N, C-alpha and C positions, 0 to 999 in steps of 0.2 A: 807333616804338620809342623809349622814353626812353633817356637817356644811361646810366642805371643798368642797364637791360636790355642795352644794347650792351656795356657794360663786362663784365657777367656772361657774356655770350655769348663775348666775346673771351677772357676768362680761361679759360673752359671749352675754347675752341679751343686756346689755348696749352698747357693741361694735357694735352689729347689728343695734341698734337704732341710734347710732351716725353716722354710715356709711350711713344709709338711710336718716338721717337728712342732712348730707353733700351733698348727691346726690340731694335731694330736693332743697337745697339752691343753688346748682350749676345751676339747671334748672331755678330757680327764677332769679338768677343773669343774665342769658342770656336774659330773657324777660325784666328785669329791664333795662339792658344796651340798648336794642333796643328802649324801650320806652323813656329812657332818651335822647338818641341820637336824636330821633324824636322831643322831646320837645325843645332841644337846637337848632336844625335846624330851628324850627319855631320862636324862640325868638332871634336868633342871631343878634347882633348889635343893640339891643334896646337902645333908647336914655337915658333910666333911669338906665342903667347898671344892670338891673335885670338879664340879661343873665349871667353875671359873678357871681352874688349871687346864682342863681339857679344852675349854673354849679358846684360851690363849694359844695353846699348842696348835689347834686346828686353824685358827686365824693366821698364825705365823706360817704354817704349811701352805695355806691358800695363797698368801701373799707371795711366798717364794715361787709358787707355780706361775702366778701372774707376772712376776718379774722375769722369770725364765722365758715365758711366752713373748714378752716385750723385747727381751734381749735377742731372741731368735728372729723376730720380725725386723729389728734394726739391722742385725747382721745380714739378713737376706737382702734387704734394701741396699745396704752398703756394698755388698759383693756384686749385686746386679749393676748398680750404678758405676762401680769401678770397671767392671767388665765392659760395659757399654762405652766407656771413655777411652779405653785403650785399643 
């Protein structure tokens, strides 16, 4: 197998793994969002303002998961596109 063929195969493998990772993160995000909503409902209106702090933390974590999912999707597309061009 030539180096070009090896590179193409490796790029397609990375694209596949990135796509699978993004899908897994999407599933995780759904479960995380449900759990977060439940936690926030339970602590809503606490006298210590803990609900606001926890809400910010959970929102930040959810956003990070969304950004990671998007980054993996972009990487998958880029790797596949590059592999198809060479």
